[in-house]
C-alpha distance (Angstrom), angle and dihedral (degrees) to the residues before:
residue distance angle dihedral
M1 . . .
E2 3.78 . .
L3 3.80 113.9 .
I4 3.80 104.0 -148.3
P5 3.81 128.0 -177.8
Y6 3.79 115.2 -109.2
E7 3.78 110.8 -117.0
D8 3.77 117.4 169.5
A9 3.76 144.6 121.2
W10 3.77 125.3 -120.6
E11 3.76 138.4 -173.0
V12 3.80 119.3 -96.7
D13 3.79 90.5 -118.5
D14 3.81 94.0 48.8
P15 3.83 105.0 133.1
H16 3.82 89.0 -139.9
A17 3.82 97.3 45.9
N18 3.82 94.7 115.3
F19 3.79 92.0 51.0
K20 3.81 93.6 44.7
E21 3.80 90.7 50.6
E22 3.80 91.0 51.5
V23 3.83 92.8 47.3
A24 3.80 90.0 50.2
L25 3.81 90.8 49.6
Y26 3.81 97.1 47.1
S27 3.80 97.9 38.8
V28 3.81 92.9 63.4
V29 3.80 90.0 80.9
D30 3.81 119.4 74.6
P31 3.83 107.4 -127.0
L32 3.81 95.6 -168.9
P33 3.83 98.8 86.7
T34 3.80 90.1 55.0
L35 3.80 92.3 45.2
E36 3.80 91.5 47.3
N37 3.82 90.3 52.6
L38 3.80 90.7 47.4
S39 3.80 89.2 48.8
K40 3.81 91.4 51.9
D41 3.82 91.6 48.1
T42 3.81 96.7 46.2
G43 3.80 103.7 27.9
I44 3.82 90.0 -126.0
P45 3.83 111.8 135.4
V46 3.82 115.7 -113.5
P47 3.86 93.7 -118.9
A48 3.82 89.6 54.6
L49 3.82 90.4 50.1
I50 3.81 90.6 49.7
R51 3.80 90.6 50.2
Y52 3.82 91.0 48.5
I53 3.81 92.3 50.4
L54 3.81 93.2 47.5
V55 3.79 93.7 48.4
K56 3.80 92.9 44.6
Y57 3.82 91.0 49.0
T58 3.79 95.2 46.9
A59 3.80 91.3 47.0
S60 3.80 92.8 47.8
G61 3.81 95.8 83.6
S62 3.79 93.2 86.6
D63 3.81 90.7 40.0
A64 3.80 90.0 53.7
V65 3.79 91.6 51.5
L66 3.79 89.9 53.3
A67 3.80 98.2 40.3
M68 3.82 100.9 30.3
T69 3.76 93.3 -160.4
P70 3.78 116.6 -136.6
Y71 3.81 89.6 -107.8
V72 3.81 93.4 57.8
L73 3.78 91.1 42.9
R74 3.83 91.1 50.5
Q75 3.80 90.7 49.9
M76 3.79 91.0 51.8
Q77 3.80 92.1 46.4
D78 3.82 90.6 50.3
H79 3.80 89.9 57.9
F80 3.80 90.7 52.1
D81 3.81 92.5 46.0
E82 3.81 93.7 50.2
A83 3.80 91.1 49.8
E84 3.79 93.3 48.0
T85 3.81 92.7 46.7
A86 3.81 91.8 50.9
N87 3.82 89.4 43.3
T88 3.82 94.1 -160.3
I89 3.77 134.4 123.8
E90 3.81 89.1 -123.1
A91 3.81 92.2 54.9
R92 3.80 91.3 48.0
L93 3.80 91.1 49.6
K94 3.80 90.0 49.3
A95 3.83 89.9 51.0
Y96 3.80 90.7 47.5
E97 3.81 90.7 52.2
A98 3.82 92.4 48.4
L99 3.82 91.1 49.3
R100 3.80 91.1 45.4
Q101 3.80 89.2 54.9
M102 3.81 91.9 48.0
V103 3.80 92.9 50.4
H104 3.81 90.3 45.5
W105 3.80 90.5 53.3
L106 3.80 91.4 48.1
T107 3.80 91.3 53.2
I108 3.82 99.3 42.2
G109 3.82 94.3 87.9
P110 3.80 97.9 55.6
K111 3.84 92.8 43.8
Q112 3.79 93.1 50.9
N113 3.78 92.1 47.5
H114 3.82 91.7 56.8
E115 3.81 97.3 48.6
């Protein structure tokens, strides 16, 4: 499998814009050197490590809802702060949409597992 960086453009009103932006940001870095070093240190083959990371990430939606890591909480708070600073209906609607997308992402895992 070739692990390619995500480079694309999307519309402002794309319902997945936040996620696409994050994928584009994080996929710039090549994870293989780190995984190869971890493989050498642990004796776990790189493909098994990749599978573990993917499964752990995709299953983390429900964990994130329960734990609400400081990072997720800070992101949510930033949306509120920006809306309150701007003090406009448009800014509040933008914050609502961003939070709606975050909550949707956090709940995708459990919904897909029950279908």
